[in-house]
C-alpha positions as CSV (number, residue, x, y, z in Angstrom):
1,M,-13.0,-9.5,-5.5
2,S,-15.5,-10.2,-2.7
3,G,-14.3,-11.7,0.5
4,H,-10.7,-10.2,0.1
5,S,-11.4,-6.7,1.0
6,K,-8.5,-4.2,0.9
7,F,-10.1,-2.1,3.3
8,A,-10.2,-4.9,5.8
9,N,-6.6,-5.3,5.5
10,I,-6.1,-1.7,6.0
11,K,-7.8,-1.7,9.1
12,H,-6.2,-5.0,10.5
13,K,-2.9,-3.0,9.8
14,K,-4.0,0.0,11.4
15,E,-4.9,-1.9,14.6
16,K,-1.3,-3.5,14.4
17,N,0.2,-0.1,13.8
18,D,-1.7,2.1,16.5
19,A,0.9,1.0,18.8
20,A,3.7,1.7,16.4
21,K,3.2,5.2,14.9
22,G,6.9,5.9,14.4
23,K,7.3,3.3,12.2
24,I,4.5,4.5,9.8
25,F,5.7,8.2,10.2
26,T,9.0,7.1,9.2
27,I,7.7,5.2,6.2
28,I,5.4,8.3,5.2
29,G,8.2,11.0,5.8
30,R,10.3,9.1,3.3
31,E,7.7,9.3,0.8
32,I,7.1,12.7,1.3
33,A,10.6,13.6,0.7
34,V,10.6,11.6,-3.0
35,A,7.6,13.0,-4.1
36,V,8.6,16.5,-3.2
37,K,11.8,15.9,-4.9
38,E,10.5,14.1,-7.8
39,G,7.2,16.7,-8.4
40,G,7.7,19.9,-6.4
41,P,6.2,20.8,-3.3
42,D,2.6,21.9,-4.3
43,P,0.1,18.9,-3.8
44,N,-2.5,20.5,-6.1
45,N,0.3,20.0,-9.0
46,N,2.0,16.8,-7.8
47,F,-0.3,14.0,-7.5
48,K,1.7,11.8,-5.8
49,L,2.5,14.1,-3.1
50,A,-1.3,14.7,-2.7
51,Q,-1.6,10.8,-2.4
52,V,1.1,10.6,0.4
53,I,-0.3,13.8,2.4
54,A,-3.9,11.9,2.2
55,K,-2.1,8.6,3.5
56,A,-0.4,10.9,6.3
57,K,-3.6,12.5,7.3
58,A,-5.3,8.8,7.4
59,N,-2.8,7.8,9.8
60,N,-3.3,10.9,12.0
61,M,0.1,12.3,11.2
62,P,-0.1,16.0,12.7
63,N,-0.3,18.7,9.9
64,D,2.7,20.4,11.0
65,T,4.8,17.2,10.7
66,I,3.7,16.9,7.2
67,E,4.5,20.7,6.3
68,R,8.0,20.1,7.6
69,G,8.7,17.1,5.9
70,I,7.6,19.3,3.0
71,K,9.7,22.2,3.6
72,K,12.6,19.7,4.4
73,A,12.4,18.2,1.4
74,S,12.2,21.2,-0.7
75,G,15.2,22.8,0.4
76,D,17.2,19.7,1.4
77,N,19.6,19.1,-1.9
78,D,22.4,17.4,-0.2
79,G,20.3,15.4,2.2
80,V,19.8,11.8,2.2
81,T,18.7,10.2,-1.3
82,Y,16.3,7.2,-1.1
83,K,15.6,4.6,-4.1
84,Y,12.8,2.4,-4.6
85,V,13.8,-1.2,-4.8
86,T,11.6,-4.6,-5.2
87,Y,12.2,-8.0,-4.0
88,E,10.2,-11.0,-4.8
89,G,10.0,-14.3,-3.3
90,Y,8.4,-17.3,-1.6
91,G,6.9,-17.9,1.8
92,P,5.8,-21.3,3.3
93,N,3.7,-23.6,0.8
94,G,4.9,-21.4,-2.3
95,I,3.0,-18.3,-1.0
96,A,4.0,-15.5,-3.4
97,I,5.5,-12.4,-1.9
98,I,6.4,-8.7,-3.4
99,V,8.2,-6.6,-1.2
100,D,8.5,-2.8,-2.2
101,A,11.2,-0.5,-0.1
102,L,12.5,2.8,0.0
103,T,16.0,2.9,1.2
104,D,19.3,4.8,1.3
105,N,21.0,1.5,1.9
106,S,20.4,-1.3,-0.4
107,N,22.7,-3.8,0.9
108,R,21.1,-3.1,4.5
109,T,17.6,-3.3,3.1
110,A,18.5,-6.8,1.0
111,A,20.0,-8.4,3.9
112,N,16.8,-7.4,6.0
113,V,14.4,-8.9,3.6
114,R,16.4,-11.8,3.1
115,S,16.6,-12.6,6.8
116,A,13.0,-12.1,7.1
117,F,12.2,-14.7,4.4
118,T,14.7,-17.2,5.6
119,K,13.4,-16.9,9.3
120,G,9.9,-17.9,8.1
121,Q,11.1,-20.9,6.1
122,G,10.7,-18.9,2.7
123,N,13.4,-17.7,0.0
124,I,14.1,-14.8,-2.0
125,G,13.5,-15.1,-5.8
126,T,14.9,-13.7,-8.8
127,P,13.2,-10.4,-10.2
128,G,10.0,-11.5,-12.0
129,C,9.5,-14.8,-10.2
130,V,6.2,-14.0,-8.5
131,S,5.2,-10.6,-10.2
132,F,3.4,-12.3,-12.9
133,M,0.8,-13.5,-10.4
134,F,-0.4,-10.4,-9.9
135,D,-2.0,-7.5,-11.7
136,K,-0.5,-3.9,-11.4
137,R,-3.8,-1.7,-10.8
138,G,-5.2,1.5,-9.2
139,L,-7.2,1.0,-6.4
140,I,-9.5,3.6,-4.8
141,I,-11.0,2.7,-1.2
142,V,-14.3,4.6,0.1
143,D,-15.6,3.6,3.6
144,K,-19.4,3.2,3.5
145,E,-19.7,5.0,6.5
146,E,-18.3,8.2,5.1
147,C,-20.0,8.3,1.8
148,D,-23.1,9.8,1.5
149,M,-24.1,8.7,-2.3
150,E,-25.7,5.6,-3.2
151,A,-23.5,2.7,-4.3
152,D,-25.1,2.8,-7.8
153,D,-24.1,6.4,-8.2
154,L,-20.8,6.3,-7.0
155,M,-20.2,3.2,-9.2
156,M,-21.4,5.4,-12.2
157,M,-19.5,8.3,-11.6
158,A,-16.2,6.4,-11.1
159,L,-16.9,4.2,-14.4
160,D,-17.7,7.6,-16.1
161,A,-14.2,8.9,-15.2
162,G,-12.5,5.8,-16.4
163,A,-12.5,3.3,-13.7
164,E,-12.5,-0.4,-14.8
165,D,-14.3,-2.1,-12.3
166,F,-16.5,-1.4,-9.1
167,A,-16.6,-3.8,-6.0
168,E,-19.0,-3.2,-3.0
169,E,-17.6,-4.9,0.4
170,E,-19.3,-5.5,3.7
171,D,-17.8,-1.9,4.9
172,S,-16.1,-0.2,1.7
173,Y,-16.4,0.4,-1.9
174,E,-13.1,-0.3,-3.9
175,I,-12.7,1.1,-7.5
176,Y,-10.4,-0.4,-9.9
177,T,-8.4,1.6,-12.7
178,A,-5.7,1.1,-14.9
179,P,-2.6,2.7,-13.1
180,D,-2.3,5.3,-15.3
181,D,-5.9,6.5,-15.2
182,L,-5.7,6.6,-11.3
183,E,-5.2,10.2,-10.9
184,T,-8.0,11.0,-13.2
185,V,-10.6,8.8,-11.4
186,S,-9.5,10.2,-8.1
187,G,-9.6,13.7,-8.9
188,A,-13.1,13.4,-10.3
189,L,-14.3,11.7,-7.0
190,K,-12.4,14.5,-5.0
191,E,-14.2,17.2,-6.9
192,A,-17.5,15.4,-6.3
193,G,-16.5,15.5,-2.2
194,V,-16.2,11.9,-2.2
195,E,-14.0,11.2,0.8
196,M,-11.4,8.2,-0.3
197,V,-9.7,6.0,2.4
198,S,-6.9,5.5,0.0
199,S,-5.9,5.9,-3.6
200,E,-2.7,4.1,-4.8
201,V,-1.4,1.7,-7.4
202,T,-1.1,-1.5,-5.9
203,M,-0.4,-5.3,-6.6
204,I,-3.8,-7.5,-6.8
205,P,-3.2,-11.5,-6.8
206,Q,-4.9,-13.2,-9.5
207,N,-5.5,-16.1,-7.3
208,W,-5.4,-16.7,-3.3
209,V,-4.0,-19.3,-1.7
210,E,-5.4,-20.9,1.6
211,L,-3.0,-22.3,4.3
212,T,-4.4,-25.4,6.4
213,D,-0.9,-26.2,8.1
214,E,-0.7,-24.3,11.3
215,T,3.2,-24.4,11.1
216,A,3.2,-22.8,7.8
217,V,0.5,-20.0,8.9
218,K,3.0,-19.1,11.9
219,N,6.4,-19.1,9.8
220,L,4.5,-17.0,7.0
221,Q,3.0,-14.3,9.6
222,R,6.9,-14.1,11.2
223,T,8.1,-13.2,7.7
224,L,5.2,-10.7,7.0
225,D,5.7,-9.2,10.7
226,L,9.4,-8.9,10.1
227,L,9.0,-7.0,6.7
228,E,6.1,-4.4,8.1
229,D,8.4,-3.9,11.3
230,D,11.2,-2.7,8.7
231,D,11.3,0.8,8.2
232,D,12.9,0.5,4.7
233,V,9.7,-1.7,3.8
234,Q,7.0,0.4,2.2
235,A,4.5,-2.2,1.2
236,V,4.1,-6.0,0.9
237,Y,1.8,-7.7,-1.1
238,H,0.9,-11.5,-1.1
239,N,-1.7,-14.1,-2.3
240,W,-2.1,-15.9,1.1
241,D,-6.0,-15.7,2.0
242,W,-5.4,-14.3,5.3
243,Q,-9.1,-13.4,5.8
244,E,-10.1,-16.8,5.6
245,E,-7.7,-17.7,8.4
246,R,-9.5,-15.2,10.5
247,K,-13.1,-16.4,10.0
């Protein structure tokens, strides 16, 4: 995994999103609503909600905004209903892209996602057309600067708790788990006082693809920008080796 730090990707996105907090807060607000309706308003008994709250705090969402969102979702039985949808497709040069969305209008979201692919000279594919190129795994990221433990001690703690793999990057530790073991491993780290930048189930590319054509890079970046600017889109996964492009 070395050379493809997820933490670097998070920081890169955060730099872009610092000027667009409204977009991030909209995404997190929807995630809070779904998490509360699925598992209740108590984060101590709702791991999914606890994850979303951690994400909210990492993005500097005010506590009162988080609490209002939880309270609203707890009592709002006649409000908007969101559902998760996933799209798969190809960017320039066959770059694989997976888009996770949370929407109250599937037709609108499908049209917007299709448009983003088309404007970047890519195309939407059928379900499963690229997901086989990715592994679904739990991923916990710990910022080195915020961690008092030695790398070996953190690794052994994570492995003892059920983690599958551990990677030390330049400025972070990345802990990989089976999706079903994420809650257990995160809980063990939290109990030990380890601060986590993120803890989520994600899609990890099996292979990374470099782009050498400038036009292809611009087209792919256009697609990714359009997708990330869409309020319905929760996450975008791809196998473009963008960090190589930035070197």
